C-alpha positions as CSV (number, residue, x, y, z in Angstrom):
1,M,179.6,132.0,113.6
2,T,182.2,130.4,116.4
3,H,180.8,132.6,118.5
4,R,176.9,131.8,118.6
5,P,177.5,128.1,119.8
6,K,179.8,129.5,122.8
7,L,177.2,132.5,124.0
8,F,174.1,129.7,123.4
9,T,176.2,127.6,125.1
10,R,177.0,130.0,127.9
11,T,173.1,131.3,128.2
12,V,172.0,128.0,128.5
13,L,174.5,127.0,131.1
14,A,173.6,130.1,133.2
15,L,170.1,129.3,133.0
16,L,170.6,126.2,133.8
17,L,172.5,126.9,137.0
18,G,170.4,129.7,138.1
19,G,167.3,127.0,138.0
20,C,169.3,125.1,140.3
21,V,169.9,128.0,142.6
22,S,166.5,129.0,143.2
23,L,165.4,125.2,143.3
24,S,167.5,124.8,146.1
25,R,166.6,128.4,148.0
26,Q,162.6,127.5,147.7
27,D,162.7,123.5,148.6
28,G,161.8,125.1,152.3
29,L,164.7,124.3,154.1
30,R,165.8,126.1,156.7
31,K,169.0,126.2,159.3
32,G,169.2,124.0,161.9
33,H,171.6,121.6,164.4
34,L,171.2,118.0,164.7
35,E,173.1,117.3,167.8
36,R,173.9,114.5,169.7
37,L,174.4,114.9,173.7
38,Y,176.2,111.5,175.7
39,F,175.4,111.0,179.2
40,G,177.7,108.4,181.2
41,R,176.0,106.0,183.5
42,N,178.6,106.0,185.6
43,I,178.4,107.7,189.0
44,G,182.6,107.5,190.6
45,D,183.4,103.6,190.8
46,S,180.2,101.9,192.4
47,A,177.2,103.7,191.4
48,T,175.2,104.4,188.0
49,V,172.3,106.3,186.7
50,G,169.4,103.8,186.9
51,D,166.4,103.5,184.3
52,S,164.2,104.7,186.7
53,A,166.5,108.2,187.7
54,W,167.0,108.5,183.8
55,H,163.5,108.7,182.7
56,A,162.9,111.4,185.6
57,F,165.5,113.5,184.2
58,V,164.0,112.9,180.5
59,R,160.3,113.7,181.9
60,E,161.8,117.0,184.1
61,T,164.6,118.2,181.7
62,V,165.0,117.2,178.3
63,T,161.1,116.9,177.3
64,P,160.5,120.6,179.2
65,A,163.6,122.0,177.4
66,F,162.8,120.7,173.7
67,P,159.1,120.1,173.7
68,E,159.2,119.7,169.5
69,G,160.9,116.6,170.1
70,A,164.3,114.3,170.8
71,T,165.0,110.8,170.0
72,V,166.9,108.6,172.9
73,W,168.7,105.8,172.9
74,E,171.1,103.9,174.8
75,A,174.5,102.9,174.0
76,A,177.8,101.1,175.3
77,G,180.9,103.4,174.4
78,Q,184.7,103.5,175.9
79,W,186.9,106.8,176.6
80,R,190.6,106.9,178.1
81,A,190.5,108.3,181.5
82,P,193.1,111.6,182.4
83,D,195.2,109.1,184.1
84,G,195.6,107.2,180.6
85,T,193.0,103.8,181.8
86,L,190.4,102.8,179.5
87,V,187.3,103.4,180.8
88,R,183.9,101.2,179.3
89,E,180.8,103.0,180.1
90,R,177.1,102.7,179.3
91,S,175.5,105.7,178.6
92,F,172.0,107.6,176.9
93,V,172.1,109.2,173.5
94,V,169.7,112.0,173.2
95,E,170.1,113.4,169.2
96,L,168.0,117.0,169.0
97,L,167.2,117.9,165.5
98,H,166.1,122.1,165.5
99,L,166.2,125.6,163.6
100,V,169.1,127.9,164.5
101,T,167.4,130.1,167.5
102,P,169.1,132.7,170.2
103,D,167.3,130.5,172.8
104,V,168.4,127.1,172.1
105,E,172.4,127.0,173.3
106,G,170.1,128.4,176.9
107,R,168.1,125.1,176.5
108,V,170.9,122.6,175.5
109,Q,173.3,123.9,178.4
110,Q,170.4,124.2,180.9
111,V,170.1,120.1,180.0
112,T,173.9,119.4,180.2
113,D,174.2,121.1,183.7
114,D,170.9,119.7,185.2
115,Y,172.4,116.2,184.1
116,K,175.9,117.2,185.8
117,R,174.3,118.5,188.9
118,R,172.4,115.0,189.5
119,F,174.6,112.8,188.8
120,A,177.9,113.9,190.0
121,Q,178.9,114.2,186.3
122,Q,182.2,115.9,184.8
123,S,181.0,116.1,181.6
124,V,178.4,115.8,178.7
125,L,179.6,115.0,175.1
126,R,177.9,117.4,172.6
127,M,178.4,117.3,169.1
128,V,176.9,120.0,166.9
129,T,176.5,119.1,163.2
130,N,174.9,122.4,160.8
131,V,172.1,120.8,158.5
132,R,169.1,122.1,156.1
133,A,165.4,120.9,157.6
134,S,162.0,121.2,157.7
135,F,159.6,119.9,160.0
């Protein structure tokens, strides 16, 4: 008789876990990336990327590359330069939520390359987080 409760418990547990697994697979969520791109505003020691230049960049580069949408905000940050000095810099952040598709890498690279070229930047910080999303 002690065998039946164990078997019953295992069977119920397996059914419950199996149900949870199938629910998570049928929740409509797909693999995606949440990306944050950080664009510094300093150009050399004395110039900055102005608001109108930034808005033109978003209109001409970011929007065509990601017509499905982006969230943009201003930020203030700091980082340590190679010579050890602390650099404080205003910046813009672009957040992108997109499904994982073969063309996305090229579109992100196009955006970051264009910003570096237009505004004489050494780099654009890029962070990518794997997520599950639906639209």
